[in-house]
C-alpha positions as CSV (number, residue, x, y, z in Angstrom):
1,L,86.0,0.8,41.2
2,I,81.9,-0.3,42.1
3,G,82.0,2.8,44.4
4,G,83.5,5.0,41.9
5,G,80.4,3.5,39.4
6,L,77.8,4.2,41.8
7,F,78.6,7.6,42.6
8,A,78.4,8.6,38.6
9,A,75.2,6.9,37.9
10,R,74.1,8.9,40.9
11,K,75.3,12.3,39.7
12,F,73.8,11.2,36.6
13,L,70.4,10.8,37.4
14,A,70.0,13.8,39.9
15,E,71.9,16.1,37.1
16,K,68.5,14.5,34.7
17,K,66.1,15.7,38.0
18,T,66.9,19.3,37.7
19,E,66.8,19.1,33.6
20,K,63.5,21.3,33.0
21,T,61.2,19.8,30.4
22,I,59.6,22.9,28.5
23,Y,56.4,22.1,26.4
24,V,55.2,24.7,23.6
25,V,50.8,24.6,24.0
26,S,49.4,26.1,20.9
27,K,45.4,27.2,20.6
28,E,43.6,25.4,18.2
29,I,39.7,25.5,17.7
30,Y,38.4,22.0,18.0
31,E,34.9,21.1,15.7
32,N,33.0,17.9,16.9
33,V,31.6,16.8,13.4
34,I,30.3,13.7,11.9
35,E,30.5,12.8,8.4
36,I,27.7,10.4,7.6
37,S,26.5,9.5,4.4
38,G,23.1,7.6,3.8
39,T,19.5,8.1,2.3
40,V,17.1,10.6,2.3
41,E,13.3,9.6,0.9
42,A,9.4,10.6,1.7
43,A,7.5,8.8,4.4
44,Q,4.9,8.6,1.8
45,K,5.2,8.1,-1.7
46,Q,2.9,7.0,-3.9
47,T,3.8,5.0,-7.3
48,L,1.6,6.1,-9.9
49,Q,0.2,3.0,-12.0
50,A,-2.7,3.1,-14.8
51,L,-5.5,0.9,-13.4
52,S,-6.2,-0.2,-16.8
53,S,-4.9,-0.7,-20.4
54,G,-5.3,2.1,-23.1
55,T,-3.9,4.9,-24.8
56,V,-2.8,7.9,-23.0
57,M,-5.2,11.1,-23.7
58,A,-4.1,13.8,-21.4
59,V,-1.0,14.9,-19.0
60,Y,-2.2,17.3,-16.5
61,V,1.4,17.5,-14.9
62,K,4.7,17.7,-15.1
63,A,7.7,16.2,-12.4
64,G,8.3,19.0,-9.6
65,D,4.5,20.5,-9.5
66,K,2.6,20.2,-6.5
67,V,-1.2,18.4,-6.6
68,K,-3.9,17.9,-4.1
69,K,-5.6,15.0,-2.9
70,G,-7.7,14.1,-6.1
71,D,-6.1,15.8,-8.8
72,V,-6.1,14.1,-11.7
73,I,-2.5,13.5,-13.3
74,L,-3.3,11.6,-16.3
75,Q,-6.0,10.5,-18.3
76,L,-6.5,7.4,-20.6
77,D,-8.9,7.4,-23.4
78,D,-12.2,6.3,-21.8
79,T,-14.3,6.5,-25.1
80,D,-16.0,3.4,-24.6
81,Q,-16.3,3.2,-21.0
82,V,-18.3,6.8,-21.1
83,Y,-20.1,5.3,-24.2
84,N,-21.2,1.8,-22.4
85,L,-22.1,3.9,-18.8
86,A,-24.7,6.8,-21.3
87,K,-25.9,3.4,-22.7
88,H,-26.8,2.1,-19.6
89,D,-28.2,5.5,-18.2
90,F,-30.8,4.9,-21.6
91,S,-31.7,1.6,-20.8
92,M,-32.4,2.3,-16.8
93,A,-34.3,5.3,-18.1
94,T,-36.7,3.2,-20.0
95,T,-36.9,0.6,-17.1
96,R,-38.3,3.3,-14.5
97,I,-40.7,3.5,-17.4
98,S,-41.8,0.2,-17.8
99,G,-39.6,-2.1,-15.9
100,A,-39.6,-4.3,-12.4
101,A,-38.4,-2.6,-9.8
102,K,-35.8,-5.6,-8.8
103,E,-34.8,-5.1,-12.4
104,L,-34.1,-1.5,-11.7
105,K,-31.9,-2.4,-8.6
106,L,-29.8,-4.9,-10.5
107,M,-29.5,-1.8,-13.3
108,E,-28.2,0.6,-10.5
109,T,-25.3,-1.8,-9.0
110,E,-24.0,-2.1,-13.1
111,R,-24.0,1.3,-13.2
112,L,-22.1,1.7,-10.0
113,A,-19.4,-0.9,-11.7
114,L,-19.5,1.3,-15.2
115,L,-18.8,4.6,-13.1
116,R,-16.2,2.8,-11.2
117,K,-14.6,1.6,-15.0
118,V,-15.2,5.1,-16.3
119,S,-13.0,6.1,-12.5
120,D,-9.9,3.8,-13.5
121,R,-9.3,5.4,-16.8
122,K,-7.6,8.2,-14.7
123,V,-4.4,8.2,-12.5
124,T,-5.3,10.6,-9.3
125,A,-3.3,11.5,-6.5
126,T,-4.0,9.7,-3.5
127,F,-2.3,12.7,-1.2
128,D,-1.0,16.3,-1.3
129,G,2.4,15.9,-2.4
130,V,5.3,16.9,-5.0
131,I,5.5,14.8,-8.7
132,A,8.9,13.5,-7.8
133,A,9.0,12.0,-11.5
134,L,6.7,11.5,-14.4
135,D,7.4,9.3,-17.7
136,V,4.4,9.8,-19.8
137,A,3.0,11.4,-22.7
138,V,0.0,11.7,-24.5
139,G,-0.1,9.1,-27.1
140,D,2.0,6.6,-25.1
141,S,0.1,3.3,-24.3
142,L,-0.1,1.7,-21.4
143,E,-1.3,-1.7,-19.8
144,A,-2.7,-2.2,-16.6
145,K,-0.3,-1.5,-13.7
146,D,2.1,0.1,-15.6
147,S,4.1,2.5,-13.2
148,V,4.5,6.1,-15.1
149,G,5.9,7.7,-12.1
150,T,5.8,8.5,-8.7
151,L,4.3,11.2,-6.2
152,V,5.8,12.1,-2.9
153,N,5.0,13.6,0.3
154,I,7.8,16.4,1.3
155,D,6.5,17.4,4.5
156,Y,7.8,14.6,6.2
157,L,11.5,13.3,5.3
158,M,12.9,10.4,6.7
159,A,16.7,9.7,6.5
160,E,18.5,6.2,6.9
161,V,22.2,6.7,7.8
162,E,24.8,4.6,9.1
163,V,26.7,6.2,12.4
164,A,30.1,4.8,13.7
165,E,30.0,3.1,17.0
166,T,32.6,5.3,18.4
167,D,30.8,8.3,17.0
168,V,27.1,7.6,18.5
169,S,28.6,9.3,22.3
170,K,28.7,12.7,20.3
171,L,24.9,12.7,19.7
172,V,22.7,14.7,21.5
173,V,18.8,14.4,20.9
174,G,17.8,18.1,19.2
175,Q,21.3,19.0,17.8
176,P,21.8,20.9,14.8
177,V,22.0,19.1,11.2
178,D,23.7,20.5,8.2
179,F,23.2,18.4,5.6
180,T,24.0,18.3,1.9
181,F,22.4,16.5,-0.8
182,S,24.0,14.4,-3.9
183,A,21.4,13.3,-5.9
184,Y,22.1,10.3,-8.1
185,K,19.4,8.0,-10.1
186,D,19.9,4.1,-9.7
187,K,19.6,2.6,-13.0
């Protein structure tokens, strides 16, 4: 009985060894793609702020406009500052004729302060760029340090993304990148 069982087991195993296994191979194209999300922002940006309080008299640009360093973006009412400067210039002219040299030197220093006050009535670009946002109109009343928009330099952008640890090995320096922007604005 034991011999018959061994014979049957041996025959079963021998049949199994002679069975052929057939594998079907199909051709597939494998694309090594890493999908990530993150934020892209300008490496250089300026928050456009009023340096002093006043009423907006002119807005020279709109969102999307390109500006150069030093371009005036908006102008606050500077009537008082220009008047004070003109009055001071008149006093300086009178002092030049009849006054002392020390008094004239003091007036020149005061004139620089008045010029700065006139200059502070303008919001200017500190670098070449694009107006990304601008929320101000003629007639608006601004307080000092009110933010009215953003200027960005789009020549150089930074992307901040998270890459899964399992995908890091797929990255190569100089690898081409395709990207799609889906912009949204946080409130």
